[in-house]
C-alpha positions in Angstrom: 0.0 0.0 0.0 2.8 2.4 0.9 4.5 1.7 -2.5 1.3 2.6 -4.4 0.9 5.8 -2.3 4.5 6.7 -3.2 3.7 6.1 -6.9 0.6 8.3 -6.9 2.5 11.0 -5.0 5.5 10.7 -7.5 3.2 11.0 -10.5 1.4 14.0 -9.0 4.8 15.7 -8.1 6.0 14.9 -11.6 2.9 16.4 -13.2 3.2 19.5 -11.0 6.9 19.9 -11.6 6.5 19.2 -15.3 3.7 21.7 -15.6 5.6 24.3 -13.6 8.8 23.8 -15.6 6.9 23.8 -18.9 5.2 27.1 -17.9 8.6 28.6 -16.8 10.2 27.5 -20.0 7.3 28.9 -22.1 7.4 32.2 -20.3 11.2 32.4 -20.5 11.2 31.9 -24.2 10.2 35.5 -24.6 13.4 36.8 -23.0 16.0 36.6 -25.9 19.5 37.7 -25.3 20.3 41.1 -26.8 22.2 39.7 -29.8 19.5 37.2 -30.6 16.7 38.3 -33.0 14.4 35.5 -31.9 13.6 33.7 -28.6 15.6 30.7 -27.7 14.1 27.8 -29.7 15.2 25.2 -27.2 12.5 26.3 -24.7 9.5 25.0 -26.5 11.5 21.8 -27.5 12.4 21.1 -23.8 8.9 21.9 -22.7 7.5 19.5 -25.4 9.9 16.8 -24.5 9.1 17.1 -20.8 5.4 17.1 -21.5 5.7 13.9 -23.6 7.6 12.2 -20.8 5.2 13.3 -18.0 2.1 12.2 -20.0 3.8 8.8 -20.8 4.9 8.2 -17.2 1.5 9.2 -15.9 -0.5 7.0 -18.3 1.8 4.0 -17.8 1.9 4.3 -14.0 -1.9 4.6 -13.9 -2.8 1.8 -16.4 0.0 -0.6 -15.6 1.1 -0.2 -12.0 3.8 -2.4 -10.6 2.6 -5.4 -8.6 5.4 -5.1 -5.9 8.2 -2.7 -4.9 11.5 -3.9 -6.1 15.2 -3.0 -5.4 15.3 -1.3 -8.8 12.4 1.0 -7.8 14.2 1.9 -4.6 17.3 2.6 -6.7 15.2 4.9 -8.9 14.0 6.8 -5.9 17.6 7.3 -4.7 18.6 8.4 -8.1 15.8 11.0 -8.1 17.0 12.4 -4.8 20.7 12.4 -5.7 20.0 13.9 -9.1 17.8 16.7 -7.6 20.6 17.5 -5.1 23.1 17.6 -8.0 20.9 20.0 -9.9 20.4 22.3 -6.9 24.1 22.3 -6.1 24.9 23.2 -9.7 22.4 26.0 -9.7 23.7 27.4 -6.4 27.3 27.3 -7.5 26.4 29.1 -10.7 25.2 32.2 -8.8 25.0 35.3 -11.1 26.4 33.3 -14.0 23.1 31.3 -14.3 20.9 32.3 -17.2 17.6 30.7 -18.1 18.5 30.8 -21.8 21.2 29.1 -23.9 22.7 32.6 -24.3 23.4 34.7 -21.2 21.5 38.0 -21.5 24.3 39.9 -19.8 27.6 38.4 -21.0 29.6 40.9 -19.0 28.2 39.4 -15.7 28.9 35.8 -16.7 31.9 34.0 -15.4 32.9 30.5 -16.2 32.2 28.4 -13.2 34.8 25.7 -12.4 34.0 24.9 -8.8 31.6 22.6 -7.1 30.0 20.0 -9.4 31.5 21.8 -12.4 34.9 20.3 -11.4 33.4 16.9 -12.1 30.9 17.5 -14.9 30.7 19.9 -17.8 26.9 20.3 -17.4 25.9 19.1 -13.9 22.5 20.7 -13.9 21.5 19.1 -17.2 22.9 15.8 -16.0 20.8 16.1 -12.8 17.7 17.0 -14.8 18.1 13.9 -17.0 19.1 11.6 -14.2 16.1 12.7 -12.1 13.7 11.9 -15.0 15.3 8.6 -15.6 15.1 7.9 -11.9 11.4 8.7 -11.9 10.8 6.1 -14.7 12.9 3.6 -12.8 11.2 4.4 -9.4 7.8 3.7 -10.9 9.0 0.4 -12.6 7.8 1.6 -16.0 8.8 -0.3 -19.2 7.6 1.9 -22.1 8.2 5.3 -20.7 11.9 5.0 -21.3 11.1 5.7 -24.9 9.4 8.9 -23.9 12.8 10.2 -22.6 14.0 10.5 -26.2 12.4 13.8 -27.1 13.7 15.4 -23.9 17.2 14.0 -24.5 17.2 15.3 -28.1 16.1 18.8 -26.9 18.6 18.8 -24.1 21.4 17.9 -26.5 20.3 20.7 -28.9 20.4 23.2 -26.0 23.8 22.0 -24.9 25.2 22.4 -28.4 23.8 26.0 -28.7 25.1 26.9 -25.2 28.6 25.5 -25.9 28.7 27.4 -29.3 27.8 30.6 -27.5 30.4 30.0 -24.7 33.0 29.3 -27.4 32.1 32.5 -29.2 32.1 34.7 -26.1 34.9 33.1 -24.0 37.0 31.3 -26.6 38.2 27.7 -26.0 39.3 28.6 -22.5 35.8 27.8 -21.1 36.5 24.1 -21.6 39.4 24.0 -19.1 38.7 21.8 -16.1 38.1 23.6 -12.8 39.4 23.2 -9.3 
């Protein structure tokens, strides 16, 4: 019974978080960097990818709930927690250098962060986002929802390529140097 309650809560949290993130992404798309002539196209792509995943997870968890709680499900729950902490740590370390777009709206304020999780990973916030979504699918013991991660992964890869191109253009190749 406790496992089913966790699943329902996880689905509701995922729906709420997904809706909140999608709304934030949708609103943020109207804030282009000064040198851009159009809003960041990765926002609607990320929102759509997240929406596909949330709908797939919700439907599969509702119509095909797991019969028992397994070790893999507990691993998924741990992955969600660890990934969320990695994402929050990365955001905190970014400080003023964080920008909600692939291009920082105020390049003069941006510094290349090489401390905290950025010593270990090039994109810890994106890694945390992806790992938390994968952990959700694992925590709910879903089989088909893994396929629904594909649009989000594709949109995330697109955003990373755009962000790295912008960093290379504004900071040269030095932005790739390892930190710490």
